[in-house]
C-alpha positions in Angstrom: -33.5 -48.2 5.6 -34.3 -46.0 2.6 -36.2 -43.5 4.8 -33.2 -43.4 7.2 -30.8 -42.6 4.4 -33.1 -39.8 3.1 -33.2 -38.3 6.6 -29.4 -38.5 7.0 -29.0 -36.9 3.6 -31.4 -34.1 4.5 -29.6 -33.5 7.8 -26.2 -33.3 6.0 -27.7 -30.9 3.5 -28.9 -28.6 6.3 -25.5 -28.8 8.0 -23.7 -27.9 4.7 -26.1 -25.1 4.1 -25.6 -23.7 7.6 -21.8 -24.0 7.2 -21.9 -22.3 3.8 -24.0 -19.4 5.1 -21.7 -19.0 8.1 -18.6 -18.9 5.9 -20.3 -16.4 3.5 -21.4 -14.2 6.4 -17.8 -14.1 7.8 -15.9 -13.5 4.5 -14.2 -10.1 4.3 -12.8 -9.0 1.0 -9.9 -6.5 0.9 -8.6 -5.0 -2.4 -6.3 -2.1 -3.4 -2.9 -0.7 -2.6 0.0 -2.9 -3.5 2.0 -1.2 -0.8 -0.4 -2.6 1.8 -0.7 -6.2 0.3 2.1 -7.8 2.3 0.9 -6.2 5.6 -2.8 -7.0 4.9 -2.0 -10.6 4.1 -0.2 -10.9 7.4 -3.1 -9.3 9.3 -5.5 -11.7 7.6 -3.4 -14.8 8.2 -2.9 -14.0 11.9 -6.5 -13.0 12.5 -7.9 -16.1 10.9 -5.7 -18.4 13.1 -7.5 -17.1 16.2 -10.9 -16.6 14.5 -11.4 -19.9 12.6 -15.0 -18.9 11.5 -13.6 -16.0 9.4 -12.3 -15.8 5.9 -10.3 -12.8 4.7 -9.4 -12.5 1.0 -6.7 -9.9 0.1 -5.8 -8.8 -3.4 -3.8 -5.8 -4.7 -4.1 -3.9 -8.0 -3.4 -0.4 -6.7 -5.3 2.2 -4.6 -7.4 3.4 -7.5 -8.5 -0.2 -8.4 -9.4 -0.9 -4.8 -11.5 2.3 -4.5 -13.2 1.6 -7.8 -14.1 -1.9 -6.4 -15.4 -0.2 -3.2 -17.6 2.1 -5.3 -19.0 -0.8 -7.4 -19.6 -3.0 -4.4 -17.2 -5.8 -5.2 -15.0 -5.4 -2.1 -15.7 -4.7 1.6 -12.5 -2.8 2.3 -10.4 -0.7 -0.1 -6.7 -0.4 0.8 -5.2 2.9 -0.2 -1.8 4.5 0.1 -3.3 8.0 -0.6 -6.3 9.8 0.7 -9.6 9.2 -1.2 -10.4 11.8 -3.8 -13.4 14.1 -3.6 -14.8 12.5 -6.8 -14.6 9.1 -5.3 -16.3 10.2 -2.2 -19.1 11.8 -4.2 -19.6 8.5 -6.1 -20.0 6.5 -2.9 -22.4 9.1 -1.5 -24.5 9.2 -4.7 -24.7 5.4 -4.9 -25.1 4.3 -1.3 -26.5 7.5 0.3 -23.8 7.3 2.9 -20.4 8.8 3.5 -17.4 6.7 3.1 -15.4 5.8 6.2 -11.7 6.5 6.3 -9.5 4.5 8.7 -5.8 5.2 9.0 -4.2 1.8 9.7 -0.4 2.4 9.5 2.3 4.9 8.6 4.8 4.5 5.8 8.0 6.2 4.6 8.1 6.4 0.8 11.7 5.3 0.1 13.8 6.3 -2.9 15.8 3.2 -4.0 19.3 3.4 -5.5 21.5 0.6 -6.7 24.2 -0.2 -4.2 26.9 0.5 -6.8 25.7 4.1 -7.4 28.0 6.6 -5.6 25.1 9.0 -5.1 23.6 8.5 -1.6 21.4 11.6 -1.0 19.2 13.8 -3.0 17.0 16.9 -2.2 13.3 16.9 -2.9 13.9 19.4 -5.7 16.6 17.1 -7.3 14.2 14.1 -7.1 11.5 16.2 -8.8 13.9 17.3 -11.5 15.0 13.7 -12.1 11.5 12.3 -12.3 10.1 15.1 -14.4 13.0 14.6 -16.9 14.8 17.9 -16.3 17.8 16.0 -15.0 18.8 13.0 -17.2 22.4 12.4 -16.2 23.8 11.3 -12.8 26.6 13.9 -13.1 23.9 16.6 -12.6 23.5 15.4 -9.0 27.1 14.6 -8.2 27.2 11.1 -9.7 28.9 9.4 -12.6 28.6 10.6 -16.2 25.8 8.1 -16.9 22.2 8.3 -18.1 19.6 8.1 -15.3 17.2 5.2 -15.8 13.8 5.8 -14.1 11.5 3.2 -12.6 8.1 4.0 -11.1 4.6 2.8 -10.4 1.6 2.7 -12.7 -1.0 5.5 -12.6 -3.6 3.5 -10.7 -1.2 3.3 -7.8 -1.6 5.5 -4.7 2.2 5.6 -4.4 2.4 7.0 -7.9 -0.1 9.8 -7.0 1.6 10.6 -3.7 5.0 10.8 -5.3 3.7 12.9 -8.2 1.9 15.4 -5.8 4.6 15.7 -3.1 7.8 15.2 -5.0 7.5 15.6 -8.8 4.9 18.4 -8.5 4.0 18.1 -12.2 4.1 15.4 -14.9 6.4 12.5 -14.9 9.0 12.1 -17.6 7.8 9.9 -20.5 11.0 7.9 -19.9 9.8 6.5 -16.6 9.4 2.7 -16.9 6.3 1.8 -14.9 6.2 -1.5 -13.1 3.3 -3.4 -11.3 4.4 -3.1 -7.7 7.2 -1.9 -5.5 8.8 -5.3 -5.4 9.3 -5.2 -9.1 10.8 -1.8 -8.9 13.3 -2.9 -6.2 14.2 -5.9 -8.3 14.9 -3.7 -11.4 17.0 -1.2 -9.4 19.0 -4.0 -7.8 20.1 -5.1 -11.3 20.7 -1.7 -12.8 23.6 0.4 -11.5 22.3 3.7 -12.9 18.6 3.4 -12.1 16.4 4.9 -9.4 13.0 3.9 -8.1 10.5 4.7 -5.3 8.1 2.8 -3.1 7.2 1.6 0.4 10.1 1.3 2.8 9.2 -2.3 3.7 10.4 -3.5 0.3 14.0 -2.2 0.4 16.0 -5.4 0.0 19.0 -5.7 -2.3 19.1 -1.9 -2.9 20.1 1.1 -0.8 17.8 3.8 0.6 18.6 7.2 -0.6 18.8 9.9 2.1 16.3 12.6 1.3 16.8 16.3 2.1 14.1 18.9 2.2 16.5 21.4 0.6 20.2 21.9 -0.2 20.8 23.3 3.4 19.1 20.4 5.2 20.5 17.2 6.5 19.9 14.0 4.5 17.4 11.7 6.3 16.7 8.0 6.0 13.2 6.6 6.4 13.1 5.1 9.9 10.6 4.6 12.6 11.9 7.6 14.4 12.2 10.0 11.4 8.7 9.1 10.1 7.0 9.5 13.5 8.7 12.9 14.2 8.1 13.9 10.6 11.7 14.7 9.9 11.8 12.3 6.9 10.4 14.4 4.0 8.3 11.7 2.2 6.0 10.1 4.7 2.3 9.2 4.7 -0.6 7.4 6.3 -1.9 4.2 4.8 -5.7 3.8 4.8 -8.6 1.4 4.8 -11.9 2.8 3.3 -15.4 1.4 3.7 -18.7 2.4 2.2 -20.2 2.8 5.7 -19.3 2.3 9.4 -18.1 -1.3 9.9 -20.2 -3.8 11.8 -20.0 -7.5 12.8 -16.9 -9.4 11.7 -15.6 -6.5 9.6 -15.6 -4.2 12.7 -14.0 -7.0 14.8 -11.2 -7.4 12.2 -10.5 -3.6 11.9 -10.6 -3.2 15.7 -8.0 -6.0 15.9 -5.9 -4.3 13.2 -5.8 -1.1 15.3 -5.1 -2.9 18.5 -1.5 -3.4 19.9 -1.4 -6.9 18.4 -2.4 -5.7 15.0 0.0 -2.7 15.1 2.8 -5.0 16.3 2.5 -6.7 12.9 2.8 -3.3 11.2 6.3 -2.9 12.7 7.3 -6.5 12.1 6.4 -6.1 8.4 8.7 -3.0 8.0 6.1 -0.2 8.3 5.4 2.1 11.2 2.6 1.9 13.8 0.1 4.7 14.4 1.5 5.4 17.9 
């Protein structure tokens, strides 16, 4: 009887070890862009339902945080809402002797959020740049009420911060910008503050209004929609990316292939972003 129990215990230990190894082999870690967190979580949840042997762990922190984790080897995939920087590419090349792999996975319109009570409804890129650089400090300077402009933005580790800085502000942000950890927090703040303004991924625009954006004073104001982002008439649009240290294989490749498939891209649209095609 004792020998039988020992054999059973040994068999159970082998089964547990095999199961643990299987789970470890099929675990994919994804870290980075807060813009991509909601979408990546939905991708992960849907994929795991039809691939029960897989485990996908998704966390945010910002594009810079995700790419730093990719460089130090603590994540398999780095989500980024901006292109990887040359310095980051060089670090990966130096450490792993391989070139990083860039995979565009969705498109996004970077929305400008206004409080629903604000009578301003459209702004040019130049006006937005002047607002966020601190050159304009009162809404009356852009056709609004005589009230101080309160600024909300993302932290410097965010790809959204860097994209907005490069393509809209084109210089340094005003020191009066209140930085918040994630677009959802910005939307929440703007929804409660009549004379505030914020920016972030279009999928988060609930309880606020999107500002129509104009390329210049003579242009028509454009909302971020599937059509305007695809045909590039909306002035603030971008790709969202996944980065890897090397070409994906095994379960990671299977997951990314699924993300880029019609099924995965359907979730992009359902989440409020825009598919690649």
